[in-house]
PQR file of N, CA, C, O and H, with PARSE charges and radii, in Angstrom:
ATOM      1  N   MET A   1       0.847  -0.931  -0.135 -0.4000 1.5000
ATOM      2  CA  MET A   1       0.067  -0.039  -0.171 -0.0000 2.0000
ATOM      3  C   MET A   1       0.987   1.048   0.282  0.5500 1.7000
ATOM      4  O   MET A   1       1.926   1.059   1.078 -0.5500 1.4000
ATOM      5  N   TYR A   2       0.261   2.235  -0.696 -0.4000 1.5000
ATOM      6  CA  TYR A   2       1.316   3.579  -0.955 -0.0000 2.0000
ATOM      7  C   TYR A   2       0.973   4.316   0.275  0.5500 1.7000
ATOM      8  O   TYR A   2      -0.166   4.307   0.741 -0.5500 1.4000
ATOM      9  H   TYR A   2      -0.502   2.226  -1.342  0.4000 1.0000
ATOM     10  N   VAL A   3       2.103   5.046   0.873 -0.4000 1.5000
ATOM     11  CA  VAL A   3       2.128   5.717   1.965 -0.0000 2.0000
ATOM     12  C   VAL A   3       2.035   7.198   1.526  0.5500 1.7000
ATOM     13  O   VAL A   3       1.228   7.953   2.069 -0.5500 1.4000
ATOM     14  H   VAL A   3       3.029   5.054   0.494  0.4000 1.0000
ATOM     15  N   CYS A   4       2.945   7.649   0.445 -0.4000 1.5000
ATOM     16  CA  CYS A   4       3.251   8.836  -0.115 -0.0000 2.0000
ATOM     17  C   CYS A   4       2.790   8.524  -1.533  0.5500 1.7000
ATOM     18  O   CYS A   4       3.285   7.644  -2.237 -0.5500 1.4000
ATOM     19  H   CYS A   4       3.600   7.036   0.003  0.4000 1.0000
ATOM     20  N   SER A   5       1.964   9.193  -1.821 -0.4000 1.5000
ATOM     21  CA  SER A   5       1.344   9.190  -3.468 -0.0000 2.0000
ATOM     22  C   SER A   5       2.330  10.106  -4.511  0.5500 1.7000
ATOM     23  O   SER A   5       2.468   9.878  -5.713 -0.5500 1.4000
ATOM     24  H   SER A   5       1.562   9.908  -1.249  0.4000 1.0000
ATOM     25  N   CYS A   6       2.891  11.053  -3.845 -0.4000 1.5000
ATOM     26  CA  CYS A   6       3.387  11.951  -4.592 -0.0000 2.0000
ATOM     27  C   CYS A   6       4.866  11.527  -5.279  0.5500 1.7000
ATOM     28  O   CYS A   6       5.255  11.952  -6.367 -0.5500 1.4000
ATOM     29  H   CYS A   6       2.779  11.238  -2.869  0.4000 1.0000
ATOM     30  N   PHE A   7       5.641  10.552  -4.366 -0.4000 1.5000
ATOM     31  CA  PHE A   7       6.597   9.933  -4.810 -0.0000 2.0000
ATOM     32  C   PHE A   7       6.583   8.338  -4.831  0.5500 1.7000
ATOM     33  O   PHE A   7       7.599   7.647  -4.908 -0.5500 1.4000
ATOM     34  H   PHE A   7       5.325  10.207  -3.482  0.4000 1.0000
ATOM     35  N   GLY A   8       5.408   7.907  -4.758 -0.4000 1.5000
ATOM     36  CA  GLY A   8       5.147   6.243  -4.643 -0.0000 2.0000
ATOM     37  C   GLY A   8       5.929   5.670  -3.837  0.5500 1.7000
ATOM     38  O   GLY A   8       6.800   4.976  -4.362 -0.5500 1.4000
ATOM     39  H   GLY A   8       4.582   8.468  -4.696  0.4000 1.0000
ATOM     40  N   ILE A   9       5.904   5.746  -2.381 -0.4000 1.5000
ATOM     41  CA  ILE A   9       6.681   5.334  -1.388 -0.0000 2.0000
ATOM     42  C   ILE A   9       5.470   4.348  -0.780  0.5500 1.7000
ATOM     43  O   ILE A   9       4.316   4.701  -0.536 -0.5500 1.4000
ATOM     44  H   ILE A   9       5.197   6.309  -1.954  0.4000 1.0000
ATOM     45  N   THR A  10       5.981   3.175  -0.625 -0.4000 1.5000
ATOM     46  CA  THR A  10       4.871   2.219  -0.205 -0.0000 2.0000
ATOM     47  C   THR A  10       5.462   2.105   1.609  0.5500 1.7000
ATOM     48  O   THR A  10       6.477   2.554   2.140 -0.5500 1.4000
ATOM     49  H   THR A  10       6.918   2.889  -0.823  0.4000 1.0000
ATOM     50  N   GLU A  11       4.511   1.445   2.067 -0.4000 1.5000
ATOM     51  CA  GLU A  11       4.611   0.965   3.605 -0.0000 2.0000
ATOM     52  C   GLU A  11       6.056   0.106   3.850  0.5500 1.7000
ATOM     53  O   GLU A  11       6.870   0.358   4.738 -0.5500 1.4000
ATOM     54  H   GLU A  11       3.686   1.080   1.636  0.4000 1.0000
ATOM     55  N   GLN A  12       6.154  -0.862   2.937 -0.4000 1.5000
ATOM     56  CA  GLN A  12       7.227  -1.866   3.057 -0.0000 2.0000
ATOM     57  C   GLN A  12       8.685  -1.036   2.908  0.5500 1.7000
ATOM     58  O   GLN A  12       9.710  -1.459   3.442 -0.5500 1.4000
ATOM     59  H   GLN A  12       5.492  -1.066   2.216  0.4000 1.0000
ATOM     60  N   GLN A  13       8.635   0.464   1.944 -0.4000 1.5000
ATOM     61  CA  GLN A  13       9.854   1.068   1.794 -0.0000 2.0000
ATOM     62  C   GLN A  13      10.049   1.888   3.145  0.5500 1.7000
ATOM     63  O   GLN A  13      11.185   2.008   3.605 -0.5500 1.4000
ATOM     64  H   GLN A  13       7.802   0.808   1.510  0.4000 1.0000
ATOM     65  N   VAL A  14       9.084   2.383   3.705 -0.4000 1.5000
ATOM     66  CA  VAL A  14       9.215   3.009   4.963 -0.0000 2.0000
ATOM     67  C   VAL A  14       9.585   2.068   6.188  0.5500 1.7000
ATOM     68  O   VAL A  14      10.278   2.432   7.139 -0.5500 1.4000
ATOM     69  H   VAL A  14       8.162   2.286   3.332  0.4000 1.0000
ATOM     70  N   ARG A  15       9.111   0.997   6.057 -0.4000 1.5000
ATOM     71  CA  ARG A  15       9.837  -0.134   7.120 -0.0000 2.0000
ATOM     72  C   ARG A  15      11.066  -0.576   7.183  0.5500 1.7000
ATOM     73  O   ARG A  15      11.736  -0.848   8.179 -0.5500 1.4000
ATOM     74  H   ARG A  15       8.548   0.701   5.286  0.4000 1.0000
ATOM     75  N   ARG A  16      11.433  -0.656   5.645 -0.4000 1.5000
ATOM     76  CA  ARG A  16      12.881  -0.623   5.435 -0.0000 2.0000
ATOM     77  C   ARG A  16      13.696   0.362   5.755  0.5500 1.7000
ATOM     78  O   ARG A  16      14.758   0.172   6.349 -0.5500 1.4000
ATOM     79  H   ARG A  16      10.888  -0.435   4.836  0.4000 1.0000
ATOM     80  N   HIS A  17      13.260   1.529   5.381 -0.4000 1.5000
ATOM     81  CA  HIS A  17      14.429   2.760   6.107 -0.0000 2.0000
ATOM     82  C   HIS A  17      14.325   2.652   7.475  0.5500 1.7000
ATOM     83  O   HIS A  17      15.329   2.776   8.177 -0.5500 1.4000
ATOM     84  H   HIS A  17      12.397   1.684   4.899  0.4000 1.0000
ATOM     85  N   ALA A  18      13.304   2.450   7.916 -0.4000 1.5000
ATOM     86  CA  ALA A  18      13.089   2.397   9.389 -0.0000 2.0000
ATOM     87  C   ALA A  18      14.136   1.459  10.063  0.5500 1.7000
ATOM     88  O   ALA A  18      14.953   1.844  10.900 -0.5500 1.4000
ATOM     89  H   ALA A  18      12.489   2.349   7.346  0.4000 1.0000
ATOM     90  N   GLU A  19      14.010   0.119   9.577 -0.4000 1.5000
ATOM     91  CA  GLU A  19      14.890  -0.837   9.802 -0.0000 2.0000
ATOM     92  C   GLU A  19      16.394  -0.525   9.789  0.5500 1.7000
ATOM     93  O   GLU A  19      17.242  -1.038  10.519 -0.5500 1.4000
ATOM     94  H   GLU A  19      13.346  -0.193   8.897  0.4000 1.0000
ATOM     95  N   ASN A  20      16.587   0.421   8.817 -0.4000 1.5000
ATOM     96  CA  ASN A  20      18.302   0.887   8.625 -0.0000 2.0000
ATOM     97  C   ASN A  20      18.375   2.203   9.328  0.5500 1.7000
ATOM     98  O   ASN A  20      19.216   3.013   8.938 -0.5500 1.4000
ATOM     99  H   ASN A  20      15.898   0.838   8.224  0.4000 1.0000
ATOM    100  N   GLY A  21      17.576   2.506  10.333 -0.4000 1.5000
ATOM    101  CA  GLY A  21      18.002   3.603  11.266 -0.0000 2.0000
ATOM    102  C   GLY A  21      17.232   4.669  10.949  0.5500 1.7000
ATOM    103  O   GLY A  21      17.614   5.709  11.486 -0.5500 1.4000
ATOM    104  H   GLY A  21      16.893   1.848  10.649  0.4000 1.0000
ATOM    105  N   ALA A  22      16.249   4.768  10.238 -0.4000 1.5000
ATOM    106  CA  ALA A  22      15.458   6.231   9.820 -0.0000 2.0000
ATOM    107  C   ALA A  22      14.075   6.138  11.114  0.5500 1.7000
ATOM    108  O   ALA A  22      13.030   5.491  11.057 -0.5500 1.4000
ATOM    109  H   ALA A  22      15.939   3.924   9.802  0.4000 1.0000
ATOM    110  N   CYS A  23      14.483   6.860  11.982 -0.4000 1.5000
ATOM    111  CA  CYS A  23      13.439   6.762  13.537 -0.0000 2.0000
ATOM    112  C   CYS A  23      12.742   7.796  13.388  0.5500 1.7000
ATOM    113  O   CYS A  23      12.100   8.039  14.410 -0.5500 1.4000
ATOM    114  H   CYS A  23      15.333   7.386  12.028  0.4000 1.0000
ATOM    115  N   THR A  24      12.553   8.631  12.440 -0.4000 1.5000
ATOM    116  CA  THR A  24      11.529  10.149  12.419 -0.0000 2.0000
ATOM    117  C   THR A  24      11.063  10.136  10.986  0.5500 1.7000
ATOM    118  O   THR A  24      11.478   9.362  10.124 -0.5500 1.4000
ATOM    119  H   THR A  24      13.074   8.434  11.609  0.4000 1.0000
ATOM    120  N   PRO A  25      10.150  11.079  10.825 -0.5600 1.5000
ATOM    121  CA  PRO A  25       9.563  11.301   9.385  0.2800 2.0000
ATOM    122  C   PRO A  25      10.514  11.982   8.829  0.5500 1.7000
ATOM    123  O   PRO A  25      10.651  11.728   7.633 -0.5500 1.4000
ATOM    124  N   ARG A  26      11.407  12.954   9.372 -0.4000 1.5000
ATOM    125  CA  ARG A  26      12.200  13.565   8.565 -0.0000 2.0000
ATOM    126  C   ARG A  26      13.195  12.739   8.213  0.5500 1.7000
ATOM    127  O   ARG A  26      13.546  12.949   7.052 -0.5500 1.4000
ATOM    128  H   ARG A  26      11.296  13.160  10.344  0.4000 1.0000
ATOM    129  N   GLN A  27      13.839  11.814   8.792 -0.4000 1.5000
ATOM    130  CA  GLN A  27      14.713  10.818   8.464 -0.0000 2.0000
ATOM    131  C   GLN A  27      14.411   9.993   7.304  0.5500 1.7000
ATOM    132  O   GLN A  27      15.187   9.735   6.384 -0.5500 1.4000
ATOM    133  H   GLN A  27      13.554  11.644   9.736  0.4000 1.0000
ATOM    134  N   ILE A  28      12.808   9.476   7.482 -0.4000 1.5000
ATOM    135  CA  ILE A  28      12.228   9.134   6.361 -0.0000 2.0000
ATOM    136  C   ILE A  28      12.067   9.812   5.341  0.5500 1.7000
ATOM    137  O   ILE A  28      11.764   9.116   4.372 -0.5500 1.4000
ATOM    138  H   ILE A  28      12.178   9.686   8.229  0.4000 1.0000
ATOM    139  N   ALA A  29      12.150  11.040   5.109 -0.4000 1.5000
ATOM    140  CA  ALA A  29      11.972  12.260   3.791 -0.0000 2.0000
ATOM    141  C   ALA A  29      13.283  12.118   3.487  0.5500 1.7000
ATOM    142  O   ALA A  29      13.494  11.925   2.289 -0.5500 1.4000
ATOM    143  H   ALA A  29      12.396  11.606   5.896  0.4000 1.0000
ATOM    144  N   SER A  30      14.600  12.165   4.469 -0.4000 1.5000
ATOM    145  CA  SER A  30      15.696  12.235   3.875 -0.0000 2.0000
ATOM    146  C   SER A  30      16.083  10.945   3.071  0.5500 1.7000
ATOM    147  O   SER A  30      16.811  10.970   2.079 -0.5500 1.4000
ATOM    148  H   SER A  30      14.429  12.322   5.442  0.4000 1.0000
ATOM    149  N   ALA A  31      15.557   9.891   3.570 -0.4000 1.5000
ATOM    150  CA  ALA A  31      15.879   8.737   2.707 -0.0000 2.0000
ATOM    151  C   ALA A  31      15.211   8.374   1.635  0.5500 1.7000
ATOM    152  O   ALA A  31      15.739   7.551   0.886 -0.5500 1.4000
ATOM    153  H   ALA A  31      14.965   9.871   4.376  0.4000 1.0000
ATOM    154  N   SER A  32      14.109   8.821   1.372 -0.4000 1.5000
ATOM    155  CA  SER A  32      12.891   8.960   0.390 -0.0000 2.0000
ATOM    156  C   SER A  32      12.343   9.638  -0.170  0.5500 1.7000
ATOM    157  O   SER A  32      11.867   9.272  -1.245 -0.5500 1.4000
ATOM    158  H   SER A  32      13.680   9.490   1.979  0.4000 1.0000
ATOM    159  N   LYS A  33      12.171  10.836   0.261 -0.4000 1.5000
ATOM    160  CA  LYS A  33      11.319  12.363  -0.060 -0.0000 2.0000
ATOM    161  C   LYS A  33      10.115  11.807   0.253  0.5500 1.7000
ATOM    162  O   LYS A  33       9.322  12.310  -0.543 -0.5500 1.4000
ATOM    163  H   LYS A  33      12.557  11.134   1.134  0.4000 1.0000
ATOM    164  N   ALA A  34       9.581  11.110   0.911 -0.4000 1.5000
ATOM    165  CA  ALA A  34       8.175  10.817   1.257 -0.0000 2.0000
ATOM    166  C   ALA A  34       7.768  12.078   2.419  0.5500 1.7000
ATOM    167  O   ALA A  34       8.519  12.281   3.373 -0.5500 1.4000
ATOM    168  H   ALA A  34      10.226  10.702   1.558  0.4000 1.0000
ATOM    169  N   GLY A  35       6.836  12.674   2.272 -0.4000 1.5000
ATOM    170  CA  GLY A  35       6.833  13.806   3.282 -0.0000 2.0000
ATOM    171  C   GLY A  35       6.973  15.021   2.817  0.5500 1.7000
ATOM    172  O   GLY A  35       6.309  15.942   3.293 -0.5500 1.4000
ATOM    173  H   GLY A  35       6.225  12.509   1.497  0.4000 1.0000
ATOM    174  N   THR A  36       7.883  15.217   1.788 -0.4000 1.5000
ATOM    175  CA  THR A  36       8.290  16.663   1.125 -0.0000 2.0000
ATOM    176  C   THR A  36       7.726  17.059   0.446  0.5500 1.7000
ATOM    177  O   THR A  36       8.194  18.159   0.153 -0.5500 1.4000
ATOM    178  H   THR A  36       8.422  14.469   1.401  0.4000 1.0000
ATOM    179  N   ASP A  37       6.556  16.766  -0.293 -0.4000 1.5000
ATOM    180  CA  ASP A  37       5.789  17.655  -0.982 -0.0000 2.0000
ATOM    181  C   ASP A  37       4.573  18.002  -0.676  0.5500 1.7000
ATOM    182  O   ASP A  37       4.437  19.226  -0.681 -0.5500 1.4000
ATOM    183  H   ASP A  37       6.176  15.872  -0.056  0.4000 1.0000
ATOM    184  N   CYS A  38       3.492  17.329  -0.371 -0.4000 1.5000
ATOM    185  CA  CYS A  38       1.931  17.772  -0.195 -0.0000 2.0000
ATOM    186  C   CYS A  38       2.222  17.644   1.562  0.5500 1.7000
ATOM    187  O   CYS A  38       1.534  18.378   2.270 -0.5500 1.4000
ATOM    188  H   CYS A  38       3.601  16.335  -0.367  0.4000 1.0000
ATOM    189  N   GLY A  39       3.069  16.868   2.129 -0.4000 1.5000
ATOM    190  CA  GLY A  39       2.917  16.398   3.469 -0.0000 2.0000
ATOM    191  C   GLY A  39       1.727  15.815   4.001  0.5500 1.7000
ATOM    192  O   GLY A  39       1.539  15.822   5.218 -0.5500 1.4000
ATOM    193  H   GLY A  39       3.629  16.271   1.554  0.4000 1.0000
ATOM    194  N   SER A  40       0.765  15.225   3.070 -0.4000 1.5000
ATOM    195  CA  SER A  40      -0.392  14.493   3.673 -0.0000 2.0000
ATOM    196  C   SER A  40       0.096  12.891   4.302  0.5500 1.7000
ATOM    197  O   SER A  40      -0.653  12.184   4.976 -0.5500 1.4000
ATOM    198  H   SER A  40       0.918  15.219   2.082  0.4000 1.0000
ATOM    199  N   CYS A  41       1.079  12.635   4.030 -0.4000 1.5000
ATOM    200  CA  CYS A  41       1.447  11.351   4.118 -0.0000 2.0000
ATOM    201  C   CYS A  41       2.404  11.335   5.752  0.5500 1.7000
ATOM    202  O   CYS A  41       2.524  10.336   6.462 -0.5500 1.4000
ATOM    203  H   CYS A  41       1.688  13.209   3.483  0.4000 1.0000
ATOM    204  N   VAL A  42       2.864  12.415   5.984 -0.4000 1.5000
ATOM    205  CA  VAL A  42       3.231  12.227   7.482 -0.0000 2.0000
ATOM    206  C   VAL A  42       2.920  11.871   8.686  0.5500 1.7000
ATOM    207  O   VAL A  42       3.813  11.521   9.458 -0.5500 1.4000
ATOM    208  H   VAL A  42       2.766  13.227   5.408  0.4000 1.0000
ATOM    209  N   ARG A  43       1.754  11.890   9.027 -0.4000 1.5000
ATOM    210  CA  ARG A  43       0.970  11.375  10.023 -0.0000 2.0000
ATOM    211  C   ARG A  43       0.610   9.719   9.981  0.5500 1.7000
ATOM    212  O   ARG A  43       0.275   9.086  10.982 -0.5500 1.4000
ATOM    213  H   ARG A  43       1.029  12.174   8.400  0.4000 1.0000
ATOM    214  N   ARG A  44       0.755   9.110   8.541 -0.4000 1.5000
ATOM    215  CA  ARG A  44       0.698   7.976   8.051 -0.0000 2.0000
ATOM    216  C   ARG A  44       2.293   7.502   8.663  0.5500 1.7000
ATOM    217  O   ARG A  44       2.425   6.562   9.446 -0.5500 1.4000
ATOM    218  H   ARG A  44       1.028   9.624   7.728  0.4000 1.0000
ATOM    219  N   ILE A  45       3.033   8.034   8.336 -0.4000 1.5000
ATOM    220  CA  ILE A  45       4.490   7.700   8.197 -0.0000 2.0000
ATOM    221  C   ILE A  45       4.897   7.552   9.995  0.5500 1.7000
ATOM    222  O   ILE A  45       5.620   6.722  10.546 -0.5500 1.4000
ATOM    223  H   ILE A  45       2.926   8.799   7.700  0.4000 1.0000
ATOM    224  N   GLN A  46       4.188   8.596  10.529 -0.4000 1.5000
ATOM    225  CA  GLN A  46       4.832   8.509  12.189 -0.0000 2.0000
ATOM    226  C   GLN A  46       3.807   7.388  12.923  0.5500 1.7000
ATOM    227  O   GLN A  46       4.050   6.856  14.007 -0.5500 1.4000
ATOM    228  H   GLN A  46       3.601   9.271  10.081  0.4000 1.0000
ATOM    229  N   ALA A  47       2.748   7.173  12.196 -0.4000 1.5000
ATOM    230  CA  ALA A  47       2.039   5.823  12.603 -0.0000 2.0000
ATOM    231  C   ALA A  47       2.852   4.503  12.408  0.5500 1.7000
ATOM    232  O   ALA A  47       2.852   3.625  13.270 -0.5500 1.4000
ATOM    233  H   ALA A  47       2.550   7.605  11.316  0.4000 1.0000
ATOM    234  N   LEU A  48       3.502   4.411  11.313 -0.4000 1.5000
ATOM    235  CA  LEU A  48       4.277   3.257  11.011 -0.0000 2.0000
ATOM    236  C   LEU A  48       5.736   3.116  11.752  0.5500 1.7000
ATOM    237  O   LEU A  48       6.319   2.093  12.111 -0.5500 1.4000
ATOM    238  H   LEU A  48       3.502   5.125  10.613  0.4000 1.0000
ATOM    239  N   LEU A  49       6.134   4.521  11.858 -0.4000 1.5000
ATOM    240  CA  LEU A  49       7.098   4.260  12.951 -0.0000 2.0000
ATOM    241  C   LEU A  49       6.977   3.971  14.342  0.5500 1.7000
ATOM    242  O   LEU A  49       7.696   3.209  14.989 -0.5500 1.4000
ATOM    243  H   LEU A  49       5.661   5.352  11.566  0.4000 1.0000
ATOM    244  N   GLY A  50       5.987   4.654  14.758 -0.4000 1.5000
ATOM    245  CA  GLY A  50       5.574   4.272  16.173 -0.0000 2.0000
ATOM    246  C   GLY A  50       5.196   2.697  16.487  0.5500 1.7000
ATOM    247  O   GLY A  50       5.057   2.253  17.627 -0.5500 1.4000
ATOM    248  H   GLY A  50       5.403   5.273  14.233  0.4000 1.0000
ATOM    249  N   ARG A  51       5.077   2.052  15.467 -0.4000 1.5000
ATOM    250  CA  ARG A  51       4.421   0.463  15.619 -0.0000 2.0000
ATOM    251  C   ARG A  51       5.751   0.029  16.108  0.5500 1.7000
ATOM    252  O   ARG A  51       5.658  -0.381  17.265 -0.5500 1.4000
ATOM    253  H   ARG A  51       5.190   2.413  14.541  0.4000 1.0000
ATOM    254  N   GLY A  52       6.886  -0.023  15.663 -0.4000 1.5000
ATOM    255  CA  GLY A  52       7.896  -0.686  15.772 -0.0000 2.0000
ATOM    256  C   GLY A  52       9.005  -0.285  16.389  0.5500 1.7000
ATOM    257  O   GLY A  52       9.108   0.940  16.462 -0.5500 1.4000
ATOM    258  H   GLY A  52       6.961   0.310  14.723  0.4000 1.0000
ATOM    259  N   ALA A  53      10.202  -1.147  17.037 -0.4000 1.5000
ATOM    260  CA  ALA A  53      11.249  -0.500  17.768 -0.0000 2.0000
ATOM    261  C   ALA A  53      12.015   0.180  16.457  0.5500 1.7000
ATOM    262  O   ALA A  53      11.967  -0.012  15.242 -0.5500 1.4000
ATOM    263  H   ALA A  53      10.118  -2.142  16.977  0.4000 1.0000
ATOM    264  N   CYS A  54      12.666   0.974  17.242 -0.4000 1.5000
ATOM    265  CA  CYS A  54      13.496   1.865  16.210 -0.0000 2.0000
ATOM    266  C   CYS A  54      15.084   1.183  16.802  0.5500 1.7000
ATOM    267  O   CYS A  54      15.433   1.313  17.976 -0.5500 1.4000
ATOM    268  H   CYS A  54      12.705   1.129  18.229  0.4000 1.0000
ATOM    269  N   PRO A  55      15.951   0.434  15.715 -0.5600 1.5000
ATOM    270  CA  PRO A  55      17.221   0.328  16.370  0.2800 2.0000
ATOM    271  C   PRO A  55      17.890   1.111  16.870  0.5500 1.7000
ATOM    272  O   PRO A  55      18.232   0.975  18.045 -0.5500 1.4000
ATOM    273  N   ARG A  56      18.304   2.250  16.056 -0.4000 1.5000
ATOM    274  CA  ARG A  56      18.929   3.340  16.330 -0.0000 2.0000
ATOM    275  C   ARG A  56      18.487   4.020  17.951  0.5500 1.7000
ATOM    276  O   ARG A  56      19.395   4.280  18.739 -0.5500 1.4000
ATOM    277  H   ARG A  56      18.026   2.360  15.101  0.4000 1.0000
ATOM    278  N   ARG A  57      17.243   4.230  18.275 -0.4000 1.5000
ATOM    279  CA  ARG A  57      16.735   4.631  19.485 -0.0000 2.0000
ATOM    280  C   ARG A  57      17.115   3.500  20.751  0.5500 1.7000
ATOM    281  O   ARG A  57      17.267   3.832  21.927 -0.5500 1.4000
ATOM    282  H   ARG A  57      16.505   4.020  17.634  0.4000 1.0000
ATOM    283  N   GLU A  58      17.220   2.177  20.254 -0.4000 1.5000
ATOM    284  CA  GLU A  58      17.617   1.269  21.346 -0.0000 2.0000
ATOM    285  C   GLU A  58      18.916   1.276  21.709  0.5500 1.7000
ATOM    286  O   GLU A  58      19.337   0.869  22.791 -0.5500 1.4000
ATOM    287  H   GLU A  58      17.096   1.907  19.299  0.4000 1.0000
ATOM    288  N   LEU A  59      19.668   1.803  20.687 -0.4000 1.5000
ATOM    289  CA  LEU A  59      21.196   1.816  20.900 -0.0000 2.0000
ATOM    290  C   LEU A  59      21.591   2.947  21.718  0.5500 1.7000
ATOM    291  O   LEU A  59      22.561   2.870  22.473 -0.5500 1.4000
ATOM    292  H   LEU A  59      19.325   2.134  19.808  0.4000 1.0000
ATOM    293  N   ILE A  60      20.773   4.161  21.586 -0.4000 1.5000
ATOM    294  CA  ILE A  60      21.051   5.359  22.343 -0.0000 2.0000
ATOM    295  C   ILE A  60      20.563   5.066  23.530  0.5500 1.7000
ATOM    296  O   ILE A  60      21.271   5.451  24.460 -0.5500 1.4000
ATOM    297  H   ILE A  60      19.985   4.224  20.974  0.4000 1.0000
ATOM    298  N   GLU A  61      19.444   4.431  23.860 -0.4000 1.5000
ATOM    299  CA  GLU A  61      18.997   4.063  25.316 -0.0000 2.0000
ATOM    300  C   GLU A  61      20.066   3.231  25.998  0.5500 1.7000
ATOM    301  O   GLU A  61      20.547   3.664  27.045 -0.5500 1.4000
ATOM    302  H   GLU A  61      18.868   4.118  23.104  0.4000 1.0000
ATOM    303  N   ARG A  62      20.439   2.192  25.548 -0.4000 1.5000
ATOM    304  CA  ARG A  62      21.431   1.693  25.676 -0.0000 2.0000
ATOM    305  C   ARG A  62      22.760   2.319  26.225  0.5500 1.7000
ATOM    306  O   ARG A  62      23.148   2.089  27.370 -0.5500 1.4000
ATOM    307  H   ARG A  62      20.048   1.840  24.698  0.4000 1.0000
ATOM    308  N   ARG A  63      23.304   2.966  25.515 -0.4000 1.5000
ATOM    309  CA  ARG A  63      24.619   3.702  25.445 -0.0000 2.0000
ATOM    310  C   ARG A  63      24.462   5.170  26.532  0.5500 1.7000
ATOM    311  O   ARG A  63      25.452   5.806  26.894 -0.5500 1.4000
ATOM    312  H   ARG A  63      22.989   3.153  24.584  0.4000 1.0000
ATOM    313  N   ALA A  64      23.019   5.530  26.944 -0.4000 1.5000
ATOM    314  CA  ALA A  64      23.029   6.514  27.994 -0.0000 2.0000
ATOM    315  C   ALA A  64      23.225   6.213  29.134  0.5500 1.7000
ATOM    316  O   ALA A  64      23.799   7.113  29.747 -0.5500 1.4000
ATOM    317  H   ALA A  64      22.215   5.014  26.650  0.4000 1.0000
ATOM    318  N   PRO A  65      23.022   5.398  29.676 -0.5600 1.5000
ATOM    319  CA  PRO A  65      23.656   4.877  31.407  0.2800 2.0000
ATOM    320  C   PRO A  65      25.244   4.869  31.368  0.5500 1.7000
ATOM    321  O   PRO A  65      25.843   5.192  32.394 -0.5500 1.4000
ATOM    322  N   ALA A  66      25.876   4.551  30.349 -0.4000 1.5000
ATOM    323  CA  ALA A  66      26.960   4.568  30.132 -0.0000 2.0000
ATOM    324  C   ALA A  66      27.711   5.582  30.030  0.5500 1.7000
ATOM    325  O   ALA A  66      28.873   5.657  30.428 -0.5500 1.4000
ATOM    326  H   ALA A  66      25.390   4.288  29.516  0.4000 1.0000
ATOM    327  N   LEU A  67      26.954   6.587  29.379 -0.4000 1.5000
ATOM    328  CA  LEU A  67      27.637   7.903  28.936 -0.0000 2.0000
ATOM    329  C   LEU A  67      27.275   8.789  30.490  0.5500 1.7000
ATOM    330  O   LEU A  67      27.903   9.820  30.729 -0.5500 1.4000
ATOM    331  H   LEU A  67      26.010   6.526  29.056  0.4000 1.0000
ATOM    332  N   GLU A  68      26.388   8.353  31.318 -0.4000 1.5000
ATOM    333  CA  GLU A  68      26.136   9.097  32.462 -0.0000 2.0000
ATOM    334  C   GLU A  68      27.088   8.646  33.441  0.5500 1.7000
ATOM    335  O   GLU A  68      27.510   9.440  34.282 -0.5500 1.4000
ATOM    336  H   GLU A  68      25.878   7.515  31.124  0.4000 1.0000
ATOM    337  N   ALA A  69      27.544   7.204  33.406 -0.4000 1.5000
ATOM    338  CA  ALA A  69      28.754   6.779  34.217 -0.0000 2.0000
ATOM    339  C   ALA A  69      29.855   7.584  33.809  0.5500 1.7000
ATOM    340  O   ALA A  69      30.381   8.261  34.692 -0.5500 1.4000
ATOM    341  H   ALA A  69      27.201   6.559  32.723  0.4000 1.0000
ATOM    342  N   LEU A  70      30.233   7.638  32.853 -0.4000 1.5000
ATOM    343  CA  LEU A  70      31.636   8.441  32.393 -0.0000 2.0000
ATOM    344  C   LEU A  70      31.407   9.883  32.731  0.5500 1.7000
ATOM    345  O   LEU A  70      32.410  10.361  33.263 -0.5500 1.4000
ATOM    346  H   LEU A  70      29.805   7.088  32.136  0.4000 1.0000
ATOM    347  N   ASP A  71      30.398  10.756  32.596 -0.4000 1.5000
ATOM    348  CA  ASP A  71      30.022  11.887  33.450 -0.0000 2.0000
ATOM    349  C   ASP A  71      30.245  11.996  34.820  0.5500 1.7000
ATOM    350  O   ASP A  71      30.798  13.011  35.244 -0.5500 1.4000
ATOM    351  H   ASP A  71      29.584  10.368  32.163  0.4000 1.0000
ATOM    352  N   ASP A  72      29.849  10.979  35.687 -0.4000 1.5000
ATOM    353  CA  ASP A  72      30.027  10.889  36.947 -0.0000 2.0000
ATOM    354  C   ASP A  72      31.367  10.813  37.452  0.5500 1.7000
ATOM    355  O   ASP A  72      31.841  11.405  38.421 -0.5500 1.4000
ATOM    356  H   ASP A  72      29.400  10.155  35.343  0.4000 1.0000
ATOM    357  N   ALA A  73      31.957   9.938  36.602 -0.4000 1.5000
ATOM    358  CA  ALA A  73      33.556   9.696  36.961 -0.0000 2.0000
ATOM    359  C   ALA A  73      34.367  10.799  36.818  0.5500 1.7000
ATOM    360  O   ALA A  73      35.369  10.866  37.530 -0.5500 1.4000
ATOM    361  H   ALA A  73      31.572   9.456  35.815  0.4000 1.0000
ATOM    362  N   ALA A  74      34.045  11.948  35.788 -0.4000 1.5000
ATOM    363  CA  ALA A  74      34.793  12.863  35.616 -0.0000 2.0000
ATOM    364  C   ALA A  74      34.827  13.855  36.455  0.5500 1.7000
ATOM    365  O   ALA A  74      35.602  14.794  36.270 -0.5500 1.4000
ATOM    366  H   ALA A  74      33.230  11.894  35.210  0.4000 1.0000
TER
END
């Protein structure tokens, strides 16, 4: 199913970009142009991104406690 009819971007393509680390509609737009013309698909992209875990977000969450420990040691 198409998410962005302006550029012919499908749900599968949005999910693939998310799996590759695009965790926000802006990052999806950078990767595929989806959401950069009329903008009517941005909410749909947000909904798709909100359903799954973002690999980059999980990495940042895992690194945060380690970074805090480094700050405390300094």
